[in-house]
mmCIF file of the N, C-alpha and C atoms, coordinates in Angstrom:
data_MODEL
# 
_entry.id   MODEL 
# 
loop_
_atom_site.group_PDB 
_atom_site.id 
_atom_site.type_symbol 
_atom_site.label_atom_id 
_atom_site.label_alt_id 
_atom_site.label_comp_id 
_atom_site.label_asym_id 
_atom_site.label_entity_id 
_atom_site.label_seq_id 
_atom_site.pdbx_PDB_ins_code 
_atom_site.Cartn_x 
_atom_site.Cartn_y 
_atom_site.Cartn_z 
_atom_site.occupancy 
_atom_site.B_iso_or_equiv 
_atom_site.pdbx_formal_charge 
_atom_site.auth_seq_id 
_atom_site.auth_comp_id 
_atom_site.auth_asym_id 
_atom_site.auth_atom_id 
_atom_site.pdbx_PDB_model_num 
ATOM 1   N N  . UNK A 1 1  ? -63.001 -4.600  17.329 1.00 0.00 ? 1  UNK A N  1 
ATOM 2   C CA . UNK A 1 1  ? -63.943 -5.580  17.273 1.00 0.00 ? 1  UNK A CA 1 
ATOM 3   C C  . UNK A 1 1  ? -63.901 -6.030  18.691 1.00 0.00 ? 1  UNK A C  1 
ATOM 4   N N  . UNK A 1 2  ? -65.078 -6.033  19.466 1.00 0.00 ? 2  UNK A N  1 
ATOM 5   C CA . UNK A 1 2  ? -65.702 -6.238  20.963 1.00 0.00 ? 2  UNK A CA 1 
ATOM 6   C C  . UNK A 1 2  ? -65.126 -7.226  20.752 1.00 0.00 ? 2  UNK A C  1 
ATOM 7   N N  . UNK A 1 3  ? -64.550 -7.216  22.345 1.00 0.00 ? 3  UNK A N  1 
ATOM 8   C CA . UNK A 1 3  ? -64.396 -8.998  23.324 1.00 0.00 ? 3  UNK A CA 1 
ATOM 9   C C  . UNK A 1 3  ? -65.295 -10.340 22.997 1.00 0.00 ? 3  UNK A C  1 
ATOM 10  N N  . UNK A 1 4  ? -66.695 -9.549  23.195 1.00 0.00 ? 4  UNK A N  1 
ATOM 11  C CA . UNK A 1 4  ? -67.657 -10.498 23.928 1.00 0.00 ? 4  UNK A CA 1 
ATOM 12  C C  . UNK A 1 4  ? -67.973 -10.923 21.823 1.00 0.00 ? 4  UNK A C  1 
ATOM 13  N N  . UNK A 1 5  ? -67.661 -10.106 20.938 1.00 0.00 ? 5  UNK A N  1 
ATOM 14  C CA . UNK A 1 5  ? -68.103 -10.509 19.548 1.00 0.00 ? 5  UNK A CA 1 
ATOM 15  C C  . UNK A 1 5  ? -66.943 -11.805 18.887 1.00 0.00 ? 5  UNK A C  1 
ATOM 16  N N  . UNK A 1 6  ? -65.391 -11.654 19.317 1.00 0.00 ? 6  UNK A N  1 
ATOM 17  C CA . UNK A 1 6  ? -65.057 -12.649 19.203 1.00 0.00 ? 6  UNK A CA 1 
ATOM 18  C C  . UNK A 1 6  ? -64.981 -13.639 19.877 1.00 0.00 ? 6  UNK A C  1 
ATOM 19  N N  . UNK A 1 7  ? -65.433 -13.899 21.071 1.00 0.00 ? 7  UNK A N  1 
ATOM 20  C CA . UNK A 1 7  ? -65.776 -14.752 21.944 1.00 0.00 ? 7  UNK A CA 1 
ATOM 21  C C  . UNK A 1 7  ? -67.132 -15.459 21.282 1.00 0.00 ? 7  UNK A C  1 
ATOM 22  N N  . UNK A 1 8  ? -67.870 -14.103 21.096 1.00 0.00 ? 8  UNK A N  1 
ATOM 23  C CA . UNK A 1 8  ? -69.055 -15.441 20.251 1.00 0.00 ? 8  UNK A CA 1 
ATOM 24  C C  . UNK A 1 8  ? -69.229 -16.279 19.073 1.00 0.00 ? 8  UNK A C  1 
ATOM 25  N N  . UNK A 1 9  ? -67.911 -15.088 18.363 1.00 0.00 ? 9  UNK A N  1 
ATOM 26  C CA . UNK A 1 9  ? -67.851 -15.632 16.549 1.00 0.00 ? 9  UNK A CA 1 
ATOM 27  C C  . UNK A 1 9  ? -67.566 -17.242 17.420 1.00 0.00 ? 9  UNK A C  1 
ATOM 28  N N  . UNK A 1 10 ? -66.630 -17.459 17.975 1.00 0.00 ? 10 UNK A N  1 
ATOM 29  C CA . UNK A 1 10 ? -65.475 -18.371 18.165 1.00 0.00 ? 10 UNK A CA 1 
ATOM 30  C C  . UNK A 1 10 ? -66.191 -19.852 17.957 1.00 0.00 ? 10 UNK A C  1 
ATOM 31  N N  . UNK A 1 11 ? -67.430 -19.078 19.416 1.00 0.00 ? 11 UNK A N  1 
ATOM 32  C CA . UNK A 1 11 ? -68.630 -20.433 19.862 1.00 0.00 ? 11 UNK A CA 1 
ATOM 33  C C  . UNK A 1 11 ? -69.138 -20.540 18.783 1.00 0.00 ? 11 UNK A C  1 
ATOM 34  N N  . UNK A 1 12 ? -69.872 -19.878 17.415 1.00 0.00 ? 12 UNK A N  1 
ATOM 35  C CA . UNK A 1 12 ? -70.568 -20.285 16.518 1.00 0.00 ? 12 UNK A CA 1 
ATOM 36  C C  . UNK A 1 12 ? -69.591 -21.240 15.512 1.00 0.00 ? 12 UNK A C  1 
ATOM 37  N N  . UNK A 1 13 ? -68.071 -20.985 15.200 1.00 0.00 ? 13 UNK A N  1 
ATOM 38  C CA . UNK A 1 13 ? -67.826 -21.177 14.742 1.00 0.00 ? 13 UNK A CA 1 
ATOM 39  C C  . UNK A 1 13 ? -67.216 -22.916 15.426 1.00 0.00 ? 13 UNK A C  1 
ATOM 40  N N  . UNK A 1 14 ? -67.149 -22.737 16.548 1.00 0.00 ? 14 UNK A N  1 
ATOM 41  C CA . UNK A 1 14 ? -66.791 -24.227 16.930 1.00 0.00 ? 14 UNK A CA 1 
ATOM 42  C C  . UNK A 1 14 ? -68.123 -25.195 16.922 1.00 0.00 ? 14 UNK A C  1 
ATOM 43  N N  . UNK A 1 15 ? -69.247 -24.335 17.286 1.00 0.00 ? 15 UNK A N  1 
ATOM 44  C CA . UNK A 1 15 ? -70.525 -25.484 17.136 1.00 0.00 ? 15 UNK A CA 1 
ATOM 45  C C  . UNK A 1 15 ? -70.847 -26.002 15.772 1.00 0.00 ? 15 UNK A C  1 
ATOM 46  N N  . UNK A 1 16 ? -70.629 -25.171 15.090 1.00 0.00 ? 16 UNK A N  1 
ATOM 47  C CA . UNK A 1 16 ? -70.910 -25.199 13.732 1.00 0.00 ? 16 UNK A CA 1 
ATOM 48  C C  . UNK A 1 16 ? -69.736 -26.189 12.851 1.00 0.00 ? 16 UNK A C  1 
ATOM 49  N N  . UNK A 1 17 ? -68.682 -26.162 12.726 1.00 0.00 ? 17 UNK A N  1 
ATOM 50  C CA . UNK A 1 17 ? -67.751 -26.642 12.698 1.00 0.00 ? 17 UNK A CA 1 
ATOM 51  C C  . UNK A 1 17 ? -67.221 -26.004 11.404 1.00 0.00 ? 17 UNK A C  1 
ATOM 52  N N  . UNK A 1 18 ? -67.092 -24.345 11.245 1.00 0.00 ? 18 UNK A N  1 
ATOM 53  C CA . UNK A 1 18 ? -66.436 -23.760 10.423 1.00 0.00 ? 18 UNK A CA 1 
ATOM 54  C C  . UNK A 1 18 ? -65.168 -22.693 10.455 1.00 0.00 ? 18 UNK A C  1 
ATOM 55  N N  . UNK A 1 19 ? -65.114 -22.219 9.907  1.00 0.00 ? 19 UNK A N  1 
ATOM 56  C CA . UNK A 1 19 ? -63.348 -21.428 9.954  1.00 0.00 ? 19 UNK A CA 1 
ATOM 57  C C  . UNK A 1 19 ? -63.936 -19.813 9.756  1.00 0.00 ? 19 UNK A C  1 
ATOM 58  N N  . UNK A 1 20 ? -64.831 -19.696 9.466  1.00 0.00 ? 20 UNK A N  1 
ATOM 59  C CA . UNK A 1 20 ? -65.418 -18.553 9.062  1.00 0.00 ? 20 UNK A CA 1 
ATOM 60  C C  . UNK A 1 20 ? -67.120 -18.005 9.338  1.00 0.00 ? 20 UNK A C  1 
ATOM 61  N N  . UNK A 1 21 ? -66.827 -17.251 9.774  1.00 0.00 ? 21 UNK A N  1 
ATOM 62  C CA . UNK A 1 21 ? -68.009 -16.730 10.078 1.00 0.00 ? 21 UNK A CA 1 
ATOM 63  C C  . UNK A 1 21 ? -68.505 -15.582 9.960  1.00 0.00 ? 21 UNK A C  1 
ATOM 64  N N  . UNK A 1 22 ? -68.679 -14.628 8.379  1.00 0.00 ? 22 UNK A N  1 
ATOM 65  C CA . UNK A 1 22 ? -68.763 -13.652 8.479  1.00 0.00 ? 22 UNK A CA 1 
ATOM 66  C C  . UNK A 1 22 ? -70.176 -12.932 8.890  1.00 0.00 ? 22 UNK A C  1 
ATOM 67  N N  . UNK A 1 23 ? -70.313 -11.523 9.412  1.00 0.00 ? 23 UNK A N  1 
ATOM 68  C CA . UNK A 1 23 ? -71.708 -10.986 10.262 1.00 0.00 ? 23 UNK A CA 1 
ATOM 69  C C  . UNK A 1 23 ? -72.355 -11.309 9.455  1.00 0.00 ? 23 UNK A C  1 
ATOM 70  N N  . UNK A 1 24 ? -72.624 -11.272 7.958  1.00 0.00 ? 24 UNK A N  1 
ATOM 71  C CA . UNK A 1 24 ? -74.375 -10.565 7.564  1.00 0.00 ? 24 UNK A CA 1 
ATOM 72  C C  . UNK A 1 24 ? -74.023 -11.955 6.470  1.00 0.00 ? 24 UNK A C  1 
ATOM 73  N N  . UNK A 1 25 ? -74.086 -12.870 5.798  1.00 0.00 ? 25 UNK A N  1 
ATOM 74  C CA . UNK A 1 25 ? -73.954 -14.451 5.875  1.00 0.00 ? 25 UNK A CA 1 
ATOM 75  C C  . UNK A 1 25 ? -75.155 -15.435 6.274  1.00 0.00 ? 25 UNK A C  1 
ATOM 76  N N  . UNK A 1 26 ? -76.381 -14.956 5.522  1.00 0.00 ? 26 UNK A N  1 
ATOM 77  C CA . UNK A 1 26 ? -77.721 -15.820 6.548  1.00 0.00 ? 26 UNK A CA 1 
ATOM 78  C C  . UNK A 1 26 ? -76.757 -17.296 6.338  1.00 0.00 ? 26 UNK A C  1 
ATOM 79  N N  . UNK A 1 27 ? -77.683 -17.422 7.925  1.00 0.00 ? 27 UNK A N  1 
ATOM 80  C CA . UNK A 1 27 ? -76.706 -19.312 8.443  1.00 0.00 ? 27 UNK A CA 1 
ATOM 81  C C  . UNK A 1 27 ? -77.413 -19.933 7.983  1.00 0.00 ? 27 UNK A C  1 
ATOM 82  N N  . UNK A 1 28 ? -78.184 -19.867 6.597  1.00 0.00 ? 28 UNK A N  1 
ATOM 83  C CA . UNK A 1 28 ? -78.988 -20.844 6.015  1.00 0.00 ? 28 UNK A CA 1 
ATOM 84  C C  . UNK A 1 28 ? -77.757 -21.272 4.506  1.00 0.00 ? 28 UNK A C  1 
ATOM 85  N N  . UNK A 1 29 ? -76.971 -19.973 4.506  1.00 0.00 ? 29 UNK A N  1 
ATOM 86  C CA . UNK A 1 29 ? -76.368 -19.797 3.180  1.00 0.00 ? 29 UNK A CA 1 
ATOM 87  C C  . UNK A 1 29 ? -74.802 -20.658 3.599  1.00 0.00 ? 29 UNK A C  1 
ATOM 88  N N  . UNK A 1 30 ? -74.531 -20.757 5.020  1.00 0.00 ? 30 UNK A N  1 
ATOM 89  C CA . UNK A 1 30 ? -73.222 -20.963 5.558  1.00 0.00 ? 30 UNK A CA 1 
ATOM 90  C C  . UNK A 1 30 ? -74.000 -22.366 6.085  1.00 0.00 ? 30 UNK A C  1 
ATOM 91  N N  . UNK A 1 31 ? -75.072 -22.864 5.822  1.00 0.00 ? 31 UNK A N  1 
ATOM 92  C CA . UNK A 1 31 ? -75.128 -24.374 6.561  1.00 0.00 ? 31 UNK A CA 1 
ATOM 93  C C  . UNK A 1 31 ? -75.656 -24.953 7.758  1.00 0.00 ? 31 UNK A C  1 
ATOM 94  N N  . UNK A 1 32 ? -75.836 -23.733 8.314  1.00 0.00 ? 32 UNK A N  1 
ATOM 95  C CA . UNK A 1 32 ? -76.386 -23.647 9.586  1.00 0.00 ? 32 UNK A CA 1 
ATOM 96  C C  . UNK A 1 32 ? -77.673 -23.577 9.568  1.00 0.00 ? 32 UNK A C  1 
ATOM 97  N N  . UNK A 1 33 ? -78.622 -24.953 9.993  1.00 0.00 ? 33 UNK A N  1 
ATOM 98  C CA . UNK A 1 33 ? -79.449 -24.933 10.184 1.00 0.00 ? 33 UNK A CA 1 
ATOM 99  C C  . UNK A 1 33 ? -80.515 -24.440 11.421 1.00 0.00 ? 33 UNK A C  1 
ATOM 100 N N  . UNK A 1 34 ? -81.487 -24.956 11.571 1.00 0.00 ? 34 UNK A N  1 
ATOM 101 C CA . UNK A 1 34 ? -82.322 -24.760 13.043 1.00 0.00 ? 34 UNK A CA 1 
ATOM 102 C C  . UNK A 1 34 ? -81.631 -25.468 13.992 1.00 0.00 ? 34 UNK A C  1 
ATOM 103 N N  . UNK A 1 35 ? -81.338 -27.078 13.631 1.00 0.00 ? 35 UNK A N  1 
ATOM 104 C CA . UNK A 1 35 ? -80.485 -27.775 15.190 1.00 0.00 ? 35 UNK A CA 1 
ATOM 105 C C  . UNK A 1 35 ? -79.127 -26.491 15.723 1.00 0.00 ? 35 UNK A C  1 
ATOM 106 N N  . UNK A 1 36 ? -78.485 -26.629 14.445 1.00 0.00 ? 36 UNK A N  1 
ATOM 107 C CA . UNK A 1 36 ? -77.206 -26.012 14.757 1.00 0.00 ? 36 UNK A CA 1 
ATOM 108 C C  . UNK A 1 36 ? -77.156 -25.075 15.399 1.00 0.00 ? 36 UNK A C  1 
ATOM 109 N N  . UNK A 1 37 ? -78.219 -23.890 15.065 1.00 0.00 ? 37 UNK A N  1 
ATOM 110 C CA . UNK A 1 37 ? -78.501 -22.870 15.946 1.00 0.00 ? 37 UNK A CA 1 
ATOM 111 C C  . UNK A 1 37 ? -78.732 -22.245 17.061 1.00 0.00 ? 37 UNK A C  1 
ATOM 112 N N  . UNK A 1 38 ? -80.292 -23.849 17.708 1.00 0.00 ? 38 UNK A N  1 
ATOM 113 C CA . UNK A 1 38 ? -79.994 -24.149 19.154 1.00 0.00 ? 38 UNK A CA 1 
ATOM 114 C C  . UNK A 1 38 ? -79.140 -24.557 19.838 1.00 0.00 ? 38 UNK A C  1 
ATOM 115 N N  . UNK A 1 39 ? -78.172 -25.273 19.152 1.00 0.00 ? 39 UNK A N  1 
ATOM 116 C CA . UNK A 1 39 ? -76.464 -25.742 20.005 1.00 0.00 ? 39 UNK A CA 1 
ATOM 117 C C  . UNK A 1 39 ? -75.767 -23.956 19.887 1.00 0.00 ? 39 UNK A C  1 
ATOM 118 N N  . UNK A 1 40 ? -76.038 -23.390 19.088 1.00 0.00 ? 40 UNK A N  1 
ATOM 119 C CA . UNK A 1 40 ? -75.559 -22.180 19.749 1.00 0.00 ? 40 UNK A CA 1 
ATOM 120 C C  . UNK A 1 40 ? -75.986 -21.465 20.510 1.00 0.00 ? 40 UNK A C  1 
ATOM 121 N N  . UNK A 1 41 ? -77.153 -21.714 20.774 1.00 0.00 ? 41 UNK A N  1 
ATOM 122 C CA . UNK A 1 41 ? -78.062 -20.144 21.803 1.00 0.00 ? 41 UNK A CA 1 
ATOM 123 C C  . UNK A 1 41 ? -77.997 -21.719 23.055 1.00 0.00 ? 41 UNK A C  1 
ATOM 124 N N  . UNK A 1 42 ? -77.861 -22.752 23.616 1.00 0.00 ? 42 UNK A N  1 
ATOM 125 C CA . UNK A 1 42 ? -77.276 -23.475 24.500 1.00 0.00 ? 42 UNK A CA 1 
ATOM 126 C C  . UNK A 1 42 ? -75.780 -23.113 24.690 1.00 0.00 ? 42 UNK A C  1 
ATOM 127 N N  . UNK A 1 43 ? -74.955 -23.295 23.876 1.00 0.00 ? 43 UNK A N  1 
ATOM 128 C CA . UNK A 1 43 ? -74.216 -22.976 23.954 1.00 0.00 ? 43 UNK A CA 1 
ATOM 129 C C  . UNK A 1 43 ? -73.870 -21.359 24.863 1.00 0.00 ? 43 UNK A C  1 
ATOM 130 N N  . UNK A 1 44 ? -73.766 -20.901 24.294 1.00 0.00 ? 44 UNK A N  1 
ATOM 131 C CA . UNK A 1 44 ? -73.856 -19.334 24.353 1.00 0.00 ? 44 UNK A CA 1 
ATOM 132 C C  . UNK A 1 44 ? -74.436 -19.196 26.249 1.00 0.00 ? 44 UNK A C  1 
ATOM 133 N N  . UNK A 1 45 ? -75.341 -19.686 26.565 1.00 0.00 ? 45 UNK A N  1 
ATOM 134 C CA . UNK A 1 45 ? -75.906 -19.137 27.400 1.00 0.00 ? 45 UNK A CA 1 
ATOM 135 C C  . UNK A 1 45 ? -75.933 -20.457 28.958 1.00 0.00 ? 45 UNK A C  1 
ATOM 136 N N  . UNK A 1 46 ? -75.093 -21.129 28.464 1.00 0.00 ? 46 UNK A N  1 
ATOM 137 C CA . UNK A 1 46 ? -74.336 -22.255 29.285 1.00 0.00 ? 46 UNK A CA 1 
ATOM 138 C C  . UNK A 1 46 ? -73.208 -21.199 29.421 1.00 0.00 ? 46 UNK A C  1 
ATOM 139 N N  . UNK A 1 47 ? -72.725 -20.399 28.528 1.00 0.00 ? 47 UNK A N  1 
ATOM 140 C CA . UNK A 1 47 ? -70.956 -20.002 29.131 1.00 0.00 ? 47 UNK A CA 1 
ATOM 141 C C  . UNK A 1 47 ? -71.182 -18.579 30.001 1.00 0.00 ? 47 UNK A C  1 
ATOM 142 N N  . UNK A 1 48 ? -72.441 -17.780 29.380 1.00 0.00 ? 48 UNK A N  1 
ATOM 143 C CA . UNK A 1 48 ? -73.039 -16.664 29.545 1.00 0.00 ? 48 UNK A CA 1 
ATOM 144 C C  . UNK A 1 48 ? -73.500 -16.587 31.076 1.00 0.00 ? 48 UNK A C  1 
ATOM 145 N N  . UNK A 1 49 ? -74.725 -17.727 31.416 1.00 0.00 ? 49 UNK A N  1 
ATOM 146 C CA . UNK A 1 49 ? -75.053 -18.119 32.113 1.00 0.00 ? 49 UNK A CA 1 
ATOM 147 C C  . UNK A 1 49 ? -76.179 -16.878 31.627 1.00 0.00 ? 49 UNK A C  1 
ATOM 148 N N  . UNK A 1 50 ? -76.820 -16.565 30.830 1.00 0.00 ? 50 UNK A N  1 
ATOM 149 C CA . UNK A 1 50 ? -78.146 -16.183 29.953 1.00 0.00 ? 50 UNK A CA 1 
ATOM 150 C C  . UNK A 1 50 ? -79.070 -16.677 29.650 1.00 0.00 ? 50 UNK A C  1 
ATOM 151 N N  . UNK A 1 51 ? -80.207 -16.070 29.732 1.00 0.00 ? 51 UNK A N  1 
ATOM 152 C CA . UNK A 1 51 ? -81.458 -17.132 28.938 1.00 0.00 ? 51 UNK A CA 1 
ATOM 153 C C  . UNK A 1 51 ? -82.669 -16.130 28.100 1.00 0.00 ? 51 UNK A C  1 
ATOM 154 N N  . UNK A 1 52 ? -82.320 -16.791 27.027 1.00 0.00 ? 52 UNK A N  1 
ATOM 155 C CA . UNK A 1 52 ? -82.916 -15.917 25.730 1.00 0.00 ? 52 UNK A CA 1 
ATOM 156 C C  . UNK A 1 52 ? -84.624 -16.818 25.800 1.00 0.00 ? 52 UNK A C  1 
ATOM 157 N N  . UNK A 1 53 ? -85.028 -15.828 26.058 1.00 0.00 ? 53 UNK A N  1 
ATOM 158 C CA . UNK A 1 53 ? -86.465 -16.136 25.281 1.00 0.00 ? 53 UNK A CA 1 
ATOM 159 C C  . UNK A 1 53 ? -86.524 -16.979 24.000 1.00 0.00 ? 53 UNK A C  1 
ATOM 160 N N  . UNK A 1 54 ? -88.254 -17.756 24.175 1.00 0.00 ? 54 UNK A N  1 
ATOM 161 C CA . UNK A 1 54 ? -87.721 -18.578 22.595 1.00 0.00 ? 54 UNK A CA 1 
ATOM 162 C C  . UNK A 1 54 ? -88.389 -17.560 21.564 1.00 0.00 ? 54 UNK A C  1 
ATOM 163 N N  . UNK A 1 55 ? -89.370 -16.462 21.715 1.00 0.00 ? 55 UNK A N  1 
ATOM 164 C CA . UNK A 1 55 ? -89.214 -15.493 20.999 1.00 0.00 ? 55 UNK A CA 1 
ATOM 165 C C  . UNK A 1 55 ? -88.527 -15.051 20.610 1.00 0.00 ? 55 UNK A C  1 
ATOM 166 N N  . UNK A 1 56 ? -87.699 -14.944 20.970 1.00 0.00 ? 56 UNK A N  1 
ATOM 167 C CA . UNK A 1 56 ? -86.537 -14.260 20.187 1.00 0.00 ? 56 UNK A CA 1 
ATOM 168 C C  . UNK A 1 56 ? -85.538 -14.524 19.591 1.00 0.00 ? 56 UNK A C  1 
ATOM 169 N N  . UNK A 1 57 ? -85.444 -15.882 19.577 1.00 0.00 ? 57 UNK A N  1 
ATOM 170 C CA . UNK A 1 57 ? -84.619 -16.444 18.764 1.00 0.00 ? 57 UNK A CA 1 
ATOM 171 C C  . UNK A 1 57 ? -85.149 -16.502 17.297 1.00 0.00 ? 57 UNK A C  1 
ATOM 172 N N  . UNK A 1 58 ? -86.002 -16.283 16.638 1.00 0.00 ? 58 UNK A N  1 
ATOM 173 C CA . UNK A 1 58 ? -86.179 -16.114 15.187 1.00 0.00 ? 58 UNK A CA 1 
ATOM 174 C C  . UNK A 1 58 ? -85.615 -15.287 14.822 1.00 0.00 ? 58 UNK A C  1 
ATOM 175 N N  . UNK A 1 59 ? -85.042 -13.902 15.700 1.00 0.00 ? 59 UNK A N  1 
ATOM 176 C CA . UNK A 1 59 ? -84.672 -13.038 14.986 1.00 0.00 ? 59 UNK A CA 1 
ATOM 177 C C  . UNK A 1 59 ? -82.944 -13.754 14.397 1.00 0.00 ? 59 UNK A C  1 
ATOM 178 N N  . UNK A 1 60 ? -82.092 -14.893 15.462 1.00 0.00 ? 60 UNK A N  1 
ATOM 179 C CA . UNK A 1 60 ? -81.223 -15.451 14.601 1.00 0.00 ? 60 UNK A CA 1 
ATOM 180 C C  . UNK A 1 60 ? -80.533 -15.861 13.186 1.00 0.00 ? 60 UNK A C  1 
ATOM 181 N N  . UNK A 1 61 ? -80.804 -15.094 12.298 1.00 0.00 ? 61 UNK A N  1 
ATOM 182 C CA . UNK A 1 61 ? -80.544 -15.110 10.857 1.00 0.00 ? 61 UNK A CA 1 
ATOM 183 C C  . UNK A 1 61 ? -78.750 -14.995 10.750 1.00 0.00 ? 61 UNK A C  1 
ATOM 184 N N  . UNK A 1 62 ? -78.289 -14.682 11.310 1.00 0.00 ? 62 UNK A N  1 
ATOM 185 C CA . UNK A 1 62 ? -77.241 -14.696 10.746 1.00 0.00 ? 62 UNK A CA 1 
ATOM 186 C C  . UNK A 1 62 ? -75.863 -14.150 12.328 1.00 0.00 ? 62 UNK A C  1 
ATOM 187 N N  . UNK A 1 63 ? -74.501 -14.404 11.930 1.00 0.00 ? 63 UNK A N  1 
ATOM 188 C CA . UNK A 1 63 ? -74.244 -13.782 13.073 1.00 0.00 ? 63 UNK A CA 1 
ATOM 189 C C  . UNK A 1 63 ? -73.885 -12.345 13.771 1.00 0.00 ? 63 UNK A C  1 
ATOM 190 N N  . UNK A 1 64 ? -74.531 -11.269 12.953 1.00 0.00 ? 64 UNK A N  1 
ATOM 191 C CA . UNK A 1 64 ? -74.164 -10.137 13.730 1.00 0.00 ? 64 UNK A CA 1 
ATOM 192 C C  . UNK A 1 64 ? -76.242 -10.177 14.652 1.00 0.00 ? 64 UNK A C  1 
ATOM 193 N N  . UNK A 1 65 ? -76.674 -10.822 14.305 1.00 0.00 ? 65 UNK A N  1 
ATOM 194 C CA . UNK A 1 65 ? -78.100 -10.893 15.097 1.00 0.00 ? 65 UNK A CA 1 
ATOM 195 C C  . UNK A 1 65 ? -78.026 -11.176 16.083 1.00 0.00 ? 65 UNK A C  1 
ATOM 196 N N  . UNK A 1 66 ? -77.147 -12.966 16.507 1.00 0.00 ? 66 UNK A N  1 
ATOM 197 C CA . UNK A 1 66 ? -77.105 -13.432 17.227 1.00 0.00 ? 66 UNK A CA 1 
ATOM 198 C C  . UNK A 1 66 ? -75.691 -12.330 18.572 1.00 0.00 ? 66 UNK A C  1 
ATOM 199 N N  . UNK A 1 67 ? -75.063 -11.764 17.744 1.00 0.00 ? 67 UNK A N  1 
ATOM 200 C CA . UNK A 1 67 ? -74.251 -10.823 18.588 1.00 0.00 ? 67 UNK A CA 1 
ATOM 201 C C  . UNK A 1 67 ? -75.331 -9.708  18.907 1.00 0.00 ? 67 UNK A C  1 
ATOM 202 N N  . UNK A 1 68 ? -76.012 -8.969  18.358 1.00 0.00 ? 68 UNK A N  1 
ATOM 203 C CA . UNK A 1 68 ? -76.893 -8.153  18.847 1.00 0.00 ? 68 UNK A CA 1 
ATOM 204 C C  . UNK A 1 68 ? -77.604 -9.017  19.858 1.00 0.00 ? 68 UNK A C  1 
ATOM 205 N N  . UNK A 1 69 ? -78.959 -9.311  19.522 1.00 0.00 ? 69 UNK A N  1 
ATOM 206 C CA . UNK A 1 69 ? -79.502 -10.514 20.723 1.00 0.00 ? 69 UNK A CA 1 
ATOM 207 C C  . UNK A 1 69 ? -78.994 -11.134 21.915 1.00 0.00 ? 69 UNK A C  1 
ATOM 208 N N  . UNK A 1 70 ? -77.232 -11.499 22.121 1.00 0.00 ? 70 UNK A N  1 
ATOM 209 C CA . UNK A 1 70 ? -76.645 -11.499 23.362 1.00 0.00 ? 70 UNK A CA 1 
ATOM 210 C C  . UNK A 1 70 ? -76.257 -10.686 24.456 1.00 0.00 ? 70 UNK A C  1 
ATOM 211 N N  . UNK A 1 71 ? -75.316 -9.704  23.137 1.00 0.00 ? 71 UNK A N  1 
ATOM 212 C CA . UNK A 1 71 ? -75.321 -8.182  23.648 1.00 0.00 ? 71 UNK A CA 1 
ATOM 213 C C  . UNK A 1 71 ? -75.988 -7.444  24.474 1.00 0.00 ? 71 UNK A C  1 
ATOM 214 N N  . UNK A 1 72 ? -77.454 -7.599  24.683 1.00 0.00 ? 72 UNK A N  1 
ATOM 215 C CA . UNK A 1 72 ? -78.893 -7.157  24.987 1.00 0.00 ? 72 UNK A CA 1 
ATOM 216 C C  . UNK A 1 72 ? -78.361 -7.816  26.143 1.00 0.00 ? 72 UNK A C  1 
ATOM 217 N N  . UNK A 1 73 ? -78.562 -9.435  26.326 1.00 0.00 ? 73 UNK A N  1 
ATOM 218 C CA . UNK A 1 73 ? -78.939 -9.868  27.480 1.00 0.00 ? 73 UNK A CA 1 
ATOM 219 C C  . UNK A 1 73 ? -77.830 -10.555 28.054 1.00 0.00 ? 73 UNK A C  1 
ATOM 220 N N  . UNK A 1 74 ? -76.801 -10.398 27.697 1.00 0.00 ? 74 UNK A N  1 
ATOM 221 C CA . UNK A 1 74 ? -76.006 -10.344 28.754 1.00 0.00 ? 74 UNK A CA 1 
ATOM 222 C C  . UNK A 1 74 ? -75.571 -8.985  29.294 1.00 0.00 ? 74 UNK A C  1 
ATOM 223 N N  . UNK A 1 75 ? -75.420 -8.117  28.661 1.00 0.00 ? 75 UNK A N  1 
ATOM 224 C CA . UNK A 1 75 ? -75.212 -6.536  29.399 1.00 0.00 ? 75 UNK A CA 1 
ATOM 225 C C  . UNK A 1 75 ? -76.330 -6.345  30.370 1.00 0.00 ? 75 UNK A C  1 
ATOM 226 N N  . UNK A 1 76 ? -77.931 -7.247  30.281 1.00 0.00 ? 76 UNK A N  1 
ATOM 227 C CA . UNK A 1 76 ? -78.439 -6.425  31.104 1.00 0.00 ? 76 UNK A CA 1 
ATOM 228 C C  . UNK A 1 76 ? -78.175 -6.902  33.023 1.00 0.00 ? 76 UNK A C  1 
# 
């Protein structure tokens, strides 16, 4: 597993106050609503000094989509 994926998972876990963040489980099943998702995005943007366009945020359905989205922006 990549270092970035581990760091992103730690951010999601911290913001959502969950111990485990599975890759494919929908955020809705984990109790992560749109407000928590926005907090996650804001924290990742702050830590990695990137900005994700609002229209791309609808992609965030589970951890794997968070990882894929930010991997694209951080690598750019």
